[in-house]
C-alpha positions as CSV (number, residue, x, y, z in Angstrom):
1,X,29.4,-36.6,15.4
2,X,29.4,-33.0,16.7
3,X,28.6,-31.6,13.3
4,X,25.7,-33.9,13.1
5,X,24.4,-33.0,16.3
6,X,24.5,-29.2,15.3
7,X,22.6,-30.0,12.1
8,X,19.9,-31.8,14.1
9,X,19.5,-28.9,16.4
10,X,19.4,-26.4,13.7
11,X,16.8,-28.4,11.8
12,X,14.7,-28.5,15.0
13,X,14.8,-24.7,15.6
14,X,14.2,-24.0,11.9
15,X,10.9,-26.4,12.1
16,X,9.9,-24.5,15.4
17,X,10.3,-21.1,14.0
18,X,8.4,-21.8,10.9
19,X,5.5,-23.4,12.9
20,X,5.5,-20.2,15.2
21,X,5.4,-17.9,12.0
22,X,2.6,-19.7,10.6
23,X,0.3,-19.4,13.6
24,X,1.0,-15.9,13.8
25,X,0.1,-15.5,10.0
26,X,-3.2,-17.1,10.6
27,X,-4.0,-15.1,13.8
28,X,-3.1,-11.8,11.9
29,X,-5.5,-12.8,8.9
30,X,-8.3,-13.4,11.5
31,X,-7.6,-10.4,13.6
32,X,-9.9,-7.3,13.1
33,X,-8.0,-4.9,15.3
34,X,-5.6,-2.9,13.1
35,X,-2.8,-2.6,15.9
36,X,-3.0,-6.1,17.0
37,X,-3.0,-7.2,13.6
38,X,0.3,-5.4,12.8
39,X,2.0,-6.7,16.0
40,X,1.0,-10.3,14.9
41,X,2.4,-9.8,11.3
42,X,5.5,-8.4,12.6
43,X,5.9,-11.3,14.8
44,X,5.4,-13.7,12.1
45,X,8.1,-11.7,9.9
46,X,10.5,-12.1,13.0
47,X,9.9,-15.9,13.3
48,X,10.5,-16.1,9.5
49,X,13.8,-14.2,9.8
50,X,14.9,-16.6,12.8
51,X,14.0,-19.5,10.5
52,X,15.9,-18.0,7.5
53,X,19.0,-17.6,9.6
54,X,19.0,-21.3,10.6
55,X,18.2,-22.3,7.0
56,X,21.2,-20.5,5.7
57,X,23.4,-22.1,8.4
58,X,22.0,-25.6,7.6
59,X,23.1,-24.9,3.8
60,X,26.6,-23.7,4.9
61,X,26.9,-27.2,6.9
62,X,25.6,-29.2,4.0
63,X,22.6,-29.9,6.2
64,X,19.0,-31.0,4.6
65,X,16.4,-28.2,4.8
66,X,13.2,-29.9,6.6
67,X,10.5,-30.3,4.0
68,X,7.6,-31.6,6.5
69,X,7.7,-28.6,8.7
70,X,4.5,-29.8,10.6
71,X,3.3,-33.4,11.6
72,X,-0.4,-34.1,11.1
73,X,-0.9,-34.0,15.0
74,X,0.7,-30.4,14.8
75,X,-1.8,-29.4,12.2
76,X,-4.9,-30.4,14.0
77,X,-3.5,-28.6,17.1
78,X,-2.7,-25.4,15.1
79,X,-6.3,-25.5,13.8
80,X,-7.9,-26.1,17.1
81,X,-5.6,-23.4,18.7
82,X,-6.4,-20.8,16.0
83,X,-10.1,-21.4,16.6
84,X,-10.3,-21.3,20.4
85,X,-10.2,-17.5,19.8
86,X,-7.4,-15.0,19.3
87,X,-6.7,-14.1,23.1
88,X,-6.4,-17.8,24.0
89,X,-4.2,-18.5,21.1
90,X,-1.9,-15.6,21.9
91,X,-1.7,-16.7,25.5
92,X,-0.7,-20.1,24.4
93,X,1.9,-18.6,22.1
94,X,3.3,-16.5,25.0
95,X,3.9,-19.6,26.8
96,X,5.6,-21.1,23.7
97,X,7.7,-18.0,23.3
98,X,8.9,-18.5,26.9
99,X,9.6,-22.2,26.2
100,X,11.4,-21.3,23.1
101,X,13.6,-18.9,24.8
102,X,14.5,-21.7,27.4
103,X,15.1,-24.0,24.6
104,X,17.6,-21.9,23.0
105,X,19.5,-21.5,26.3
106,X,19.7,-25.3,26.5
107,X,20.6,-25.7,22.8
108,X,23.3,-22.8,23.0
109,X,25.6,-25.7,24.5
110,X,25.7,-27.5,20.9
111,X,27.1,-24.1,19.4
112,X,30.7,-23.8,19.3
113,X,31.3,-21.4,16.5
114,X,31.4,-17.8,17.8
115,X,29.1,-16.6,15.3
116,X,26.6,-19.4,16.1
117,X,26.7,-18.3,19.6
118,X,26.1,-14.6,19.0
119,X,23.3,-15.6,16.6
120,X,21.5,-17.8,19.1
121,X,21.9,-15.4,22.0
122,X,20.3,-12.8,19.6
123,X,17.2,-15.0,18.7
124,X,16.9,-16.0,22.3
125,X,16.8,-12.3,23.3
126,X,14.0,-11.6,20.4
127,X,12.1,-14.7,21.7
128,X,12.0,-12.8,25.5
129,X,10.6,-9.7,23.7
130,X,8.1,-11.6,21.6
131,X,6.9,-13.2,25.0
132,X,6.5,-9.7,26.7
133,X,4.8,-8.2,23.5
134,X,2.3,-11.0,23.6
135,X,1.7,-10.5,27.4
136,X,1.1,-7.0,26.8
137,X,-1.7,-7.5,24.3
138,X,-3.6,-10.3,26.1
139,X,-4.2,-9.0,29.5
140,X,-7.8,-9.7,30.4
141,X,-9.8,-6.5,30.0
142,X,-11.3,-5.7,33.3
143,X,-14.4,-3.7,33.6
144,X,-12.6,-1.1,35.5
145,X,-10.1,-0.8,32.8
146,X,-12.8,-0.3,30.3
147,X,-14.2,2.4,32.5
148,X,-10.7,4.2,32.7
149,X,-10.4,4.2,28.9
150,X,-13.9,5.6,28.5
151,X,-13.1,8.4,31.0
152,X,-9.5,8.8,29.6
153,X,-10.7,11.5,27.2
154,X,-10.4,13.8,30.0
155,X,-7.0,13.5,31.7
156,X,-8.3,14.5,35.2
157,X,-10.5,11.4,35.2
158,X,-7.6,9.0,34.8
159,X,-6.3,10.1,38.4
160,X,-8.9,8.8,40.6
161,X,-12.2,9.8,39.6
162,X,-12.5,6.7,37.2
163,X,-11.5,4.3,39.9
164,X,-14.0,5.9,42.4
165,X,-16.9,5.7,39.9
166,X,-16.1,2.1,39.1
167,X,-15.9,0.9,42.6
168,X,-19.0,2.9,43.6
169,X,-21.0,1.3,40.8
170,X,-19.9,-2.5,41.5
171,X,-19.8,-1.9,45.2
172,X,-23.4,-0.7,45.3
173,X,-24.3,-3.6,43.0
174,X,-22.5,-6.3,45.2
175,X,-24.2,-4.8,48.3
176,X,-27.7,-4.5,47.0
177,X,-27.6,-8.0,45.5
178,X,-26.2,-9.8,48.5
179,X,-28.4,-8.1,51.2
180,X,-31.8,-8.1,49.1
181,X,-31.4,-11.8,48.9
182,X,-30.7,-12.1,52.5
183,X,-33.6,-9.8,53.5
184,X,-36.0,-11.8,51.2
185,X,-34.7,-15.0,52.6
186,X,-35.3,-13.8,56.1
187,X,-38.7,-12.3,55.2
188,X,-39.9,-15.7,54.3
189,X,-38.5,-17.2,57.1
190,X,-39.9,-14.9,59.7
191,X,-42.9,-13.3,58.0
192,X,-41.2,-10.1,58.1
193,X,-40.6,-9.6,61.7
194,X,-37.8,-7.6,63.2
195,X,-35.3,-10.3,62.8
196,X,-35.2,-9.1,59.1
197,X,-33.9,-5.8,60.3
198,X,-31.1,-7.4,62.4
199,X,-30.1,-9.6,59.6
200,X,-30.2,-6.9,56.9
201,X,-28.1,-4.5,58.9
202,X,-25.4,-7.2,59.8
203,X,-25.4,-8.3,56.4
204,X,-24.9,-4.5,54.9
205,X,-22.0,-4.1,57.5
206,X,-20.1,-7.4,56.6
207,X,-20.6,-6.9,52.9
208,X,-19.4,-3.1,53.3
209,X,-16.3,-4.2,55.5
210,X,-15.4,-7.3,53.1
211,X,-15.6,-5.2,49.8
212,X,-13.6,-2.3,51.5
213,X,-10.8,-4.5,52.8
214,X,-10.6,-6.5,49.4
215,X,-10.4,-3.2,47.6
216,X,-7.6,-2.1,49.7
217,X,-5.7,-5.4,49.5
218,X,-6.1,-5.8,45.7
219,X,-4.9,-2.1,45.2
220,X,-2.0,-2.4,47.6
221,X,-0.9,-6.0,46.1
222,X,-0.9,-4.2,42.6
223,X,1.2,-1.4,43.7
224,X,3.6,-3.8,45.3
225,X,3.7,-6.0,42.1
226,X,4.5,-2.9,40.2
227,X,7.4,-1.8,42.5
228,X,8.8,-5.3,42.4
229,X,8.8,-5.2,38.6
230,X,10.2,-1.7,38.6
231,X,13.2,-3.0,40.9
232,X,13.6,-6.1,38.8
233,X,13.9,-3.9,35.5
234,X,16.3,-1.6,37.4
235,X,18.6,-4.4,38.3
236,X,18.4,-5.9,34.8
237,X,19.6,-2.5,33.4
238,X,22.4,-1.9,35.8
239,X,23.5,-5.5,34.9
240,X,23.0,-5.7,31.2
241,X,22.3,-2.0,30.1
242,X,23.2,-2.9,26.5
243,X,20.9,-5.9,26.4
244,X,18.0,-4.0,27.8
245,X,18.6,-1.3,25.1
246,X,18.7,-3.8,22.6
247,X,15.4,-5.3,23.9
248,X,13.8,-2.0,24.0
249,X,14.8,-1.5,20.4
250,X,13.5,-4.7,19.3
251,X,10.2,-3.9,21.1
252,X,9.8,-0.7,19.1
253,X,10.6,-2.4,15.9
254,X,8.1,-5.0,16.4
255,X,5.5,-2.2,17.1
256,X,6.0,-0.4,13.7
257,X,9.2,1.6,14.0
258,X,12.1,1.0,11.6
259,X,15.5,-0.2,13.2
260,X,17.2,3.3,13.0
261,X,14.0,5.1,14.8
262,X,13.9,2.3,17.1
263,X,17.5,2.5,18.1
264,X,17.4,6.3,18.4
265,X,14.5,5.9,20.8
266,X,16.2,3.2,22.7
267,X,19.7,5.3,22.9
268,X,17.9,8.4,24.0
269,X,16.0,6.5,26.9
270,X,19.2,4.7,27.8
271,X,20.5,8.2,28.8
272,X,17.9,8.4,31.6
273,X,17.9,5.0,33.4
274,X,15.1,5.9,35.8
275,X,12.9,6.8,32.8
276,X,14.1,3.8,30.8
277,X,13.1,1.7,33.7
278,X,9.6,2.9,33.6
279,X,9.2,2.6,29.8
280,X,10.4,-0.9,29.9
281,X,7.8,-1.8,32.8
282,X,5.0,0.2,30.8
283,X,5.8,-1.4,27.4
284,X,6.5,-4.9,28.5
285,X,4.0,-5.4,31.3
286,X,1.5,-2.6,30.8
287,X,2.4,-1.1,34.3
288,X,2.5,2.5,35.0
289,X,2.5,4.1,38.2
290,X,-0.4,6.5,37.3
291,X,-2.6,3.4,36.9
292,X,-2.7,2.5,40.5
293,X,-5.4,4.3,42.6
294,X,-4.7,5.2,46.1
295,X,-5.6,1.9,48.0
296,X,-7.3,4.0,51.0
297,X,-9.4,5.9,48.6
298,X,-10.5,2.7,46.7
299,X,-11.2,0.8,50.1
300,X,-13.4,4.0,51.4
301,X,-15.2,4.0,47.9
302,X,-15.9,0.4,47.7
303,X,-17.0,0.1,51.5
304,X,-19.4,3.1,51.4
305,X,-20.9,2.3,48.1
306,X,-21.5,-1.4,49.2
307,X,-23.1,-0.2,52.5
308,X,-25.3,2.2,50.7
309,X,-26.5,-0.4,48.2
310,X,-26.8,-3.0,51.0
311,X,-28.9,-0.6,53.3
312,X,-31.6,-0.1,50.7
313,X,-33.7,-3.4,51.1
314,X,-33.4,-2.9,54.8
315,X,-34.7,0.5,55.1
316,X,-38.5,-0.4,55.3
317,X,-37.9,-2.7,58.1
318,X,-36.6,0.3,60.2
319,X,-40.2,1.7,60.1
320,X,-42.6,-1.1,59.8
321,X,-42.7,-5.0,59.8
322,X,-44.7,-7.8,58.1
323,X,-46.2,-7.5,54.6
324,X,-46.1,-3.7,54.4
325,X,-42.3,-3.9,54.9
326,X,-41.7,-6.8,52.6
327,X,-43.6,-5.0,49.7
328,X,-42.0,-1.6,50.2
329,X,-38.5,-3.3,50.4
330,X,-39.3,-5.2,46.9
331,X,-40.4,-1.9,45.4
332,X,-37.4,0.0,46.2
333,X,-34.9,-2.8,45.8
334,X,-36.3,-3.4,42.3
335,X,-35.9,0.4,41.5
336,X,-32.3,0.2,42.8
337,X,-31.4,-2.9,40.7
338,X,-32.8,-1.0,37.6
339,X,-30.7,2.3,38.6
340,X,-27.5,0.3,39.1
341,X,-28.0,-1.6,35.8
342,X,-28.2,1.9,33.9
343,X,-25.2,3.1,35.8
344,X,-23.1,0.0,34.7
345,X,-23.6,1.0,31.2
346,X,-20.9,3.7,31.9
347,X,-18.7,0.6,32.0
348,X,-20.3,-1.7,29.7
349,X,-21.3,0.7,26.9
350,X,-24.6,-1.3,26.5
351,X,-28.1,0.3,26.0
352,X,-29.2,1.5,29.3
353,X,-32.7,0.2,29.1
354,X,-31.7,-3.4,28.5
355,X,-29.1,-3.3,31.2
356,X,-31.5,-1.9,33.6
357,X,-34.2,-4.5,33.0
358,X,-31.5,-7.2,33.0
359,X,-30.4,-6.1,36.6
360,X,-33.9,-5.9,37.7
361,X,-34.8,-9.4,36.4
362,X,-31.8,-10.9,38.1
363,X,-32.8,-9.1,41.4
364,X,-36.5,-10.2,41.4
365,X,-35.3,-14.0,40.5
366,X,-32.8,-14.0,43.3
367,X,-35.2,-12.5,46.0
368,X,-38.1,-15.0,44.9
369,X,-35.8,-18.0,45.2
370,X,-34.3,-16.6,48.6
371,X,-38.0,-15.8,49.8
372,X,-39.2,-19.4,48.7
373,X,-36.4,-21.1,50.6
374,X,-36.9,-19.0,53.6
375,X,-40.8,-20.0,53.6
376,X,-39.9,-23.5,53.1
377,X,-37.5,-23.6,56.0
378,X,-39.7,-21.6,58.3
379,X,-40.9,-23.8,61.3
380,X,-44.3,-22.3,60.9
381,X,-44.6,-22.5,57.2
382,X,-46.1,-19.1,56.9
383,X,-46.0,-16.9,53.6
384,X,-46.8,-13.6,55.4
385,X,-48.8,-13.2,58.4
């Protein structure tokens, strides 16, 4: 009875590993990025090795090797998963690797032979590493990250300047867009009276404070997450140094090093626990202390740039009112939208003229809708006095 249960468990794990390998293979074939393609291929090889391990054990026990690896429903799900895009598929595989690791923990109770227990522990550890590798290549690409990569050709850019430029561009963009809409709406509502100036200044101030505090809290939270992960890795190294060394070695093997090279690298790092902690955090989670800009500097950059962008549509109302102020505000805000669109190409890499026109069009449409709504809600129903 116990032997039958063991065979059933092995057949289940064999099919699970073969299905995983098939998905990795298909993703690798469709992947255009060389590095990611190689990682996916190596993950497929690792899953096939796991399957081969369980196949050999089934043979030893006289168990039948499953022929129908995948059900019809499974084939449909795999086909759909592959076509949802590589990033989404890898995210789902990351979840699957986590589930596989948990499954192996539960299934380990069925294994009584010492060799079987050691084998399943090894596979379980590799599944954990697979999950961490997938996590490291599926993090969403934030525009700020793209900017940092573009500027990383010069080392000094990566320590603050890249973050400052990114925050300035997006802060100015948000401030200009939000306040221009408010100014346009209030101009339509009041006919360009002094109320527009008060509303515009208040909106610029509120946007600036909101953006600055948001940037500060976001960067501070990122740093706290990093510190928590570092502490977690440090604790794991203290409690299971050999397991962590093996994990790092497996990680390097799946990234292209042979076993000897990977073991040497892991052994070298294990001699310096603090360095090993940082490397594990970097390799597994893509975290590095140097990637976190100063929260105060980020807050200042975001707040000031948002205020500058937000005050642009308000400037004409500081000197005049009515139709003249509305026309001048529209003109300088339109030019500002175009300029910010051009600056955004630092991040997006798109053509500057197209990006500028796109931003300008969005600004004009927003202003027109806000102005029309303001006019509609105006008790006097005027357009411009």
